[in-house]
C-alpha positions in Angstrom: 13.9 1.5 1.3 17.2 3.1 0.8 19.2 3.5 -2.4 22.3 5.8 -2.9 21.4 7.7 0.2 17.8 8.3 -1.1 14.7 7.0 0.7 12.0 5.3 -1.3 8.5 4.3 -0.2 6.5 1.3 -1.3 2.7 1.4 -1.4 1.0 -2.0 -2.0 -2.6 -3.0 -2.5 -3.3 -6.7 -1.7 -6.5 -8.6 -2.3 -7.0 -10.3 1.1 -9.2 -13.0 -0.3 -6.9 -14.1 -3.0 -3.8 -13.1 -1.1 -2.4 -11.4 -4.3 -0.7 -8.1 -4.8 -3.0 -6.2 -7.1 -0.7 -3.1 -7.6 2.3 -1.5 -6.1 4.1 1.7 -6.7 7.4 3.1 -5.4 7.8 6.7 -4.8 10.3 9.2 -3.4 7.6 10.7 -1.1 5.4 9.2 1.5 2.3 11.1 0.8 -1.4 10.8 0.1 -0.8 11.0 -3.7 1.2 7.9 -3.7 -1.5 6.0 -1.8 -4.3 7.3 -3.9 -2.6 6.7 -7.2 -1.7 3.2 -6.3 -5.3 2.5 -5.2 -6.7 4.1 -8.3 -4.6 1.8 -10.5 -5.5 -1.3 -8.4 -9.2 -0.3 -8.6 -9.2 0.2 -12.4 -7.2 -3.0 -12.9 -9.8 -5.1 -11.1 -13.1 -3.3 -12.0 -14.8 -4.6 -8.8 -18.5 -5.2 -8.9 -19.0 -6.2 -5.3 -18.9 -3.8 -2.4 -15.3 -3.3 -1.2 -13.6 -2.8 2.2 -10.2 -1.1 2.0 -8.3 -1.9 5.2 -5.2 0.1 6.2 -3.2 1.2 9.1 -3.7 4.7 10.5 -0.9 6.4 8.6 -1.4 10.1 7.9 -1.7 9.4 4.2 -4.5 6.9 4.7 -6.6 8.9 7.1 -6.4 12.1 5.1 -9.5 13.9 3.9 -8.5 13.4 0.4 -8.6 9.6 0.8 -11.7 9.7 2.8 -13.5 11.7 0.1 -12.1 9.4 -2.6 -13.2 6.3 -0.9 -16.7 7.8 -0.2 -17.0 8.7 -3.9 -16.4 5.1 -4.9 -18.7 3.7 -2.3 -15.9 1.9 -0.5 -15.8 1.3 3.2 -12.4 2.3 4.6 -11.5 0.2 7.6 -8.6 1.1 9.9 -6.5 -1.1 12.2 -6.5 -0.1 15.9 -3.7 2.3 16.9 -0.5 0.5 18.0 -1.9 -3.0 17.2 0.1 -4.3 14.3 -1.7 -7.7 14.2 -4.8 -5.8 13.1 -3.1 -5.3 9.8 -1.1 -8.6 9.9 -1.3 -9.5 6.2 0.6 -6.2 5.3 3.0 -6.5 8.3 3.8 -10.0 7.1 4.1 -9.0 3.4 6.6 -6.3 4.2 8.5 -8.4 6.5 8.9 -11.1 3.8 9.7 -8.4 1.2 12.5 -7.1 3.3 13.9 -10.4 4.3 13.6 -12.2 0.9 14.2 -9.3 -1.5 15.4 -6.0 -0.3 18.1 -7.2 2.2 19.4 -9.7 -0.4 19.5 -7.7 -3.5 22.1 -5.1 -4.6 20.2 -2.9 -7.0 22.2 -1.4 -9.8 19.9 1.6 -10.3 16.5 3.0 -9.3 15.0 1.4 -12.5 15.8 -2.1 -11.0 13.3 -1.8 -8.1 
């Protein structure tokens, strides 16, 4: 996402069963910290009691040792989509396609605070 010649990154956690956005964050860096902090907030918001599977693509920030160690510490199975197979992560692909089409391309943001 671009604003005033700056690039912003959106990290989203979706509950696949409920098809709800649990948490999202916007950051100016696409890094493991953005992913981890978004997941931490989603996890603490839901307080899950059942075993979780966290499914992502194979982006560097998801496959990092930091994320692997964090998922392991919580007892979460981290599932990855196959390389170069976008339909393996079709819910997120569809979500971001809709977000771009219905919101980002139609909205003229007045400031960064309006994201």
